[in-house]
N, C-alpha and C positions, 0 to 999 in steps of 0.2 A: 677432434679432441677439444676438450673444454677446459678453460682455466677459471671458471666461475668461482671456485673455492680457493683460488690461489695455489693450486697444485703445481709445484715446481717441475714435476715430470711432464706437464702439459707443454712446456716450452721446447721440448725435444722434437726433432723431426723423426727420429727412430730410436727405439730402445730394445735391448735384448735382455731377456730373463732366462735363466737356465730352468731345467725341469723341476728343481726344488723351489722355484719362485724367487731366487736371488737375482737382484738387478745387477747385471754384469757390465753392460756397456750402453752408453748413450751417445747419440750423434746429433750435433748441431750444424746445420748448413748455414754458413755465414753469407748473407747477401741473397741473391746476386744484386750488385750495384753496378750501374753503368759507369759511374765515376769511380775509378780505382782508389782515389783518395778517401772515399767513404770507409774503406777497410781500415785505414790508419785511424780515422776519427772514431770508429766504432770498435776498434780492437779491444779496448778495455771492457766494454760492455760484454762482448762475447767471451773473453777470458774470465771475467767475473762470474758469468753464468756457469761456465764449465767448472770453475773452481767450486762454486756452491753445490753443483750437482755431484761432486765427489763425495758428499755426505750421504748420497743415495746409491751411486754407482761406483764400481771399482775402477772404471776407466771412462773418459769422455773424449770423443773425437770432435775436433773442429774442422769442418770440411770447407776448403777455400777454392774458388775457381781460379783459372790461370791468370786472370787480370789482377789478382790480389797479391800484395807483397806480404809474404809470411814473416818477414823479419820483425815487423811491429809486434806480431803475436808472440813470437819466440822471445823477444826482448822482455815483454811484459811477464811472461811465464817465469823467466829467470829472476826479474826484479821482485816479483811477488813471492818468490821462493816456492813455486808450485812444482811438484814432482813432474818432470817432463815425460816420465813413463806413464803418468796417469792422465794428463791432459795432452793429447796427441794432436798434431796438426797434419792434416792430409790435404794435398793439393790435387785437384782434378784438372787435367789438361784437355782442352778441346781437341778433337781429332780433325777439326776443320781449320785450315790456315788461310 
């Protein structure tokens, strides 16, 4: 994917369009960062990107690994008055312990 022209869709890791070409869902994978505190420090960047992408997609998913604290993301979504049904946080948990 190329972002040479500043295409906001290029920041997505995955995107889904229906058969009519409507952009339905976008996915941003946050990180991975070895330092879990990086998720807190970069939460605003990720939430801002997701919010901006709502101008193009009906829903945007922020995918976080198990070492990320989703509370920071959820707090920002509420404070910025973003519809929690449109910017969704999904956590992936490692099967290895």
